[in-house]
N, C-alpha and C positions, 0 to 999 in steps of 0.2 A: 741935211740937219737944221733941227729948231735954231730959228733966229735968239732964239732968249736964252741960248744955254752958251757957258761960258768956260772956253777952254784954260785949264790950269797948268795943261804940262804936257809932254810929250816924250816917248822914249825911242827902244828899238823896234818895241812890237804894238804900242798902240797910244791911243793920246788921252788924254784924261779932263773929261767936262765935270763943271760942277751942275749939280741936280736942284739940289736945294741946300739951306743952311747947314745942313747936317749929312749929307748924301752926296759922294759923287760916284762916275762911274768912268771905268775903261773901254775905250771904245779900240777896239784891236782892227788892225791892218788889214785889207781883203788877203784873203789865202792863209791866216793864223793859224795856227793847229787848234782846234777845239780840245782835243788832247792836252795840249799845254794849259789852257786856259781852266780845264777842269783839276789840273795839279796844283794851279796856284790858288784855286776856289778851294779844293780840300786842305790844302798846308796852311792857309789863311785861317779858317774856318776851325781847324785843332787847334791852331797857336793859341787864338784868341780864348779859348777855354781856359788855357793854363798861363798865359802872360797878356797882362792888364795894358802893355804899349803897343799892341797891336791890334790892329784897326778890326771893324767886324765887316763880315762880306756876306753876298746874298748869292745866290745861285747865278749862273750864267745865264744872258739871255741874248737877244737879238734885236737890235734896230737897225734899219736901213740896210738888211742885207749882212750886215756885218754884227760879229760875236761883242757882248757886251759883259762886263763884269761890275754888279754895284757893290758900293762898297762904301765905308766912312768917309766923309770929307775930314781930314784933318788940316785945320787951318796955323798957318804957322810959317816960320823960313825953315828952308833946308840948311841945317849944319855947314855944308860945304860952300855955299852963297856968302855967309857970315864969318867963316873961319879966318884969323888973320895969324900973322906968326907969334905976336904978343898973347896970344889964346892957347898956343898950342901945347903947353905943360897943363895948366888946367883942364882944356877938354880933352887932351889925351889922354890924363889918371881917371877923369869921368868916364869917359867911353871904354876903359878898362874894367873899372869897377862894374859899370852897367854890362858889359858883355859875361863876366864873370856869373854875375847876378843870374841873367841867361841862363846859364849852362848847369843851374840848378835844377831847373824845371822838368818836369816829365815830357819825355817825348813819345811813348808808344802811340803808335796812330801813325805817324811820320815813315817815308822810306828811310830803312836803314842802309847807312852809309856805304855797306857792301855793295846793295843795289844800285845804288846811284853811281860810284865810283868804278866799280869792276869793270861793265861793260864798254866804259870810255878807252880805259887801259887795255883791254884784250882788243878794240877795236881801232884804236888810230893809230894810223901808217906814222910810220919816221922814228918811232920808239925802238932803239936799241934792245936787242930782247933780252939781255943782261939786266938794263934798267927796268923793262918790262916785268921781268921775273920778281925782283926786288920790291918793287913798288906792289904788286900783289901779295907776297909772301908778308910785307908790313902790316897793309891793309886787314888781311884775313885774322894778324895778331893784334888787332885794334878794338876798344870796346866800342859799343853800339847803342849806348843807351842814354844820351843827353842830347839836348834839344839845340840844336846849330839854325843858326839864319842861312849860312851859307854866301851871303855878300853882304856883310857888316863892315859900312864904311859910312862916311859922311853926306854921301849922295842919298843914305836911306834911311837918315835920320833928320827928322822933324822937330826944332824948337817952340813948342806951343807957349800959351801961358800957363798950363799945369804940369810943363816940363817936356820930356824930350819921349818923342814917338818914333815908332821902330817900323817902317812900312818895306812893301816887296818880298814876299815870304816864299817866293816862285821856288827858290831854289833851297830852301829848309829841308833837314834832315835830321835825323836821328842818328849819333854818332860820337866821335870821340870830341872831346873840346878842343884837343889841340889842332884837328883840322879846322875847327872854325877861326881860331886864333890866326893859323896859317894865311888861312881864306883874305882876313883883313888885311893884313901884312901885302899878300900878292896885290891884293886891289888899289892899295893905295900905292904901292911902288908903279902898277900899272896904269896909273894915271895919265901919263906921257904917251902910252901906246895906241896906234890905231885901233879902230874897234873897241874901245873900253867899254864897261861898263860901269865905271866908277870916273868921280869929277877931276878935273886938273887942278892939281894942287903942284905951287912951286915946290922944285925939290928940298932947299932947306927947310918949310914948314912940313913937308913930307915926313922928311926924315927925323923930325923934332917929334913930330905926331908920333911916328912911330915907338918911338924912346920912351915916351911918356905913356902911349898906350899899353906898351910892356910892362911899365914898373906898375900901372895902375891895375894891371890884371895878375900880374905875379907877386908883388909885393915886395916883402923878404925871400920869397922863394926862389933858387935856381931856377933860371927860364932854360927849358928844355930845348936847346937850339938844334941839336940834330932832328931832333923829332918834327920839331917843325918845320925844318927845310925837306924834309923828306915828304909833307904834308903839302907844301906849298910846289912841289913837282906837282903831285897828284893834281893839286887845283890847277895847275897851269895844264895839264893835259886836259881835264874837264872842258877849261874854258877856251883855248886855245889850240891844242893840239901840244906835242912835246916840247918844253923848253926847260933848259938849267935855271932852276931859282934855288938861291941861297941865303940864309938869314945871318947877315954879317953881324 
């Protein structure tokens, strides 16, 4: 690796390096699937055209035998690192409003929710057949026409001088906004679990943040808790196999 490159972060699939004042690149670990990288590239490319808070991205390449993905360098602080208990109300409300704004954007060009969730529901072992049938029936009745991030939580939000930016569009899909709301609650609650994709948050901060996030998203509308609970179960199947989830 070039000595002049600065590593700015790392995750479960890649390291991130600064290439210039405006560009970074993900360097994926050896053996990582090219199909997964192409999916992230295609999702991010589409979203960038309809949502200004997403980064620009370029076609995948290679460096020293490893797959790379050049993309915009977003300079700022990750929200998860600067979030404090006293911020939960203001930040939670803002996240809810930001997320609702995302869900009015067009989504044609992203994989539909049914193609994302149905295979994992069908293929995941350990799901009681009654639960599997209910999840599939619920999924097939839901709308499939809104831009969904799939992993909207403080670990994927960066505070910059010009406002918040939203990164990591690998899990994006076209679907029911409630599926995306449920994924946010799921990831916030999963912050203490092994193999998490979301940052660690103290339980009191996490619960307070969820409460104000839902308030910001739904405003004076009644929160559809039953639908969100079912979507949380489907999200749990997608990310870690079957698990009982409930929005209390």
